[in-house]
MIPAZA-921283 format. One record per residue (C-alpha): x, y, z; residue number from 0. Coordinates in steps of 0.25 Angstrom, whole numbers. Each point is the difference from the previous one (the first is absolute). Last residue first. Layout:
N
{atom {X Y Z} NUM};
...
***
This chain:
116
{atom {507 -240 -7} 115};
{atom {-16 -2 -9} 114};
{atom {-12 3 6} 113};
{atom {-12 -6 -8} 112};
{atom {-14 3 3} 111};
{atom {-10 -5 -7} 110};
{atom {-14 3 2} 109};
{atom {-13 -8 6} 108};
{atom {-12 -3 -6} 107};
{atom {-8 8 11} 106};
{atom {-5 -8 13} 105};
{atom {-13 1 7} 104};
{atom {-5 -3 14} 103};
{atom {-14 -1 5} 102};
{atom {-7 5 13} 101};
{atom {9 11 7} 100};
{atom {-9 10 -9} 99};
{atom {7 -4 -12} 98};
{atom {15 -6 3} 97};
{atom {9 6 -11} 96};
{atom {13 -5 -4} 95};
{atom {9 5 -11} 94};
{atom {11 -11 -3} 93};
{atom {14 -1 -4} 92};
{atom {8 -9 -6} 91};
{atom {13 -1 6} 90};
{atom {14 6 -1} 89};
{atom {1 7 15} 88};
{atom {12 -10 2} 87};
{atom {8 8 -10} 86};
{atom {-2 11 8} 85};
{atom {-7 14 -3} 84};
{atom {5 13 7} 83};
{atom {-13 5 -2} 82};
{atom {-13 -5 -4} 81};
{atom {-13 9 -1} 80};
{atom {-12 -8 1} 79};
{atom {-13 9 -5} 78};
{atom {-15 -6 3} 77};
{atom {-11 7 -10} 76};
{atom {-14 4 1} 75};
{atom {5 13 -7} 74};
{atom {-8 8 7} 73};
{atom {4 -8 12} 72};
{atom {15 2 -2} 71};
{atom {7 -12 9} 70};
{atom {14 -1 5} 69};
{atom {9 -11 4} 68};
{atom {14 3 3} 67};
{atom {12 -9 -3} 66};
{atom {15 1 6} 65};
{atom {-1 3 15} 64};
{atom {-7 -12 3} 63};
{atom {1 -10 -12} 62};
{atom {6 -13 8} 61};
{atom {-8 3 10} 60};
{atom {-12 -1 -6} 59};
{atom {-10 13 -1} 58};
{atom {-12 4 7} 57};
{atom {-8 13 -1} 56};
{atom {-10 8 6} 55};
{atom {-8 11 -10} 54};
{atom {-14 -1 6} 53};
{atom {-4 -12 -10} 52};
{atom {11 -9 2} 51};
{atom {13 -1 -6} 50};
{atom {8 -11 -2} 49};
{atom {15 -4 -3} 48};
{atom {8 -11 -4} 47};
{atom {-8 -11 4} 46};
{atom {5 -15 -5} 45};
{atom {-3 -9 -11} 44};
{atom {7 -14 4} 43};
{atom {15 -2 -6} 42};
{atom {4 -10 -11} 41};
{atom {-1 12 -11} 40};
{atom {-1 12 6} 39};
{atom {-14 6 6} 38};
{atom {-4 14 1} 37};
{atom {-11 6 8} 36};
{atom {-6 14 -2} 35};
{atom {-11 8 8} 34};
{atom {-13 4 2} 33};
{atom {-11 -1 14} 32};
{atom {-12 7 -5} 31};
{atom {-8 13 0} 30};
{atom {11 9 -7} 29};
{atom {1 -11 -10} 28};
{atom {-13 0 -7} 27};
{atom {-2 -14 -6} 26};
{atom {-7 -4 -13} 25};
{atom {13 7 -6} 24};
{atom {13 1 4} 23};
{atom {14 5 -7} 22};
{atom {13 -5 6} 21};
{atom {12 8 -3} 20};
{atom {14 -4 2} 19};
{atom {11 10 2} 18};
{atom {15 -4 -2} 17};
{atom {12 3 4} 16};
{atom {16 -3 1} 15};
{atom {11 -5 9} 14};
{atom {1 -13 -6} 13};
{atom {-2 0 -16} 12};
{atom {-15 1 -5} 11};
{atom {-9 -10 -8} 10};
{atom {-16 2 -1} 9};
{atom {-12 4 8} 8};
{atom {-8 11 -3} 7};
{atom {-14 -5 0} 6};
{atom {-12 -6 5} 5};
{atom {-13 -1 -1} 4};
{atom {-9 -5 11} 3};
{atom {-15 -3 -5} 2};
{atom {-12 -2 9} 1};
{atom {-12 -4 -8} 0};
***
């Protein structure tokens, strides 16, 4: 019953910005750990950013200072603001949620392509 629906991906030039959105249902994001992972071809999925109940955040070193994760509890939506994008940021980005710390859920993914 948990659904995570991403939007906002697309094609952008290096140095540009995108904002990803993740609309959640079946889970209250304010009470759970939610975040974003990404996977480039031939690579393992990696954690990009995470926010836990209480508001603490974590970022991958590769995106620190460029990406910002946030949430709107009223809309039950998670965001990833991506600035100063680089070609190496090209990947499928997945919204993720850990419901009550027991089950992990993944969205369908949205493609982000950064051209040089």
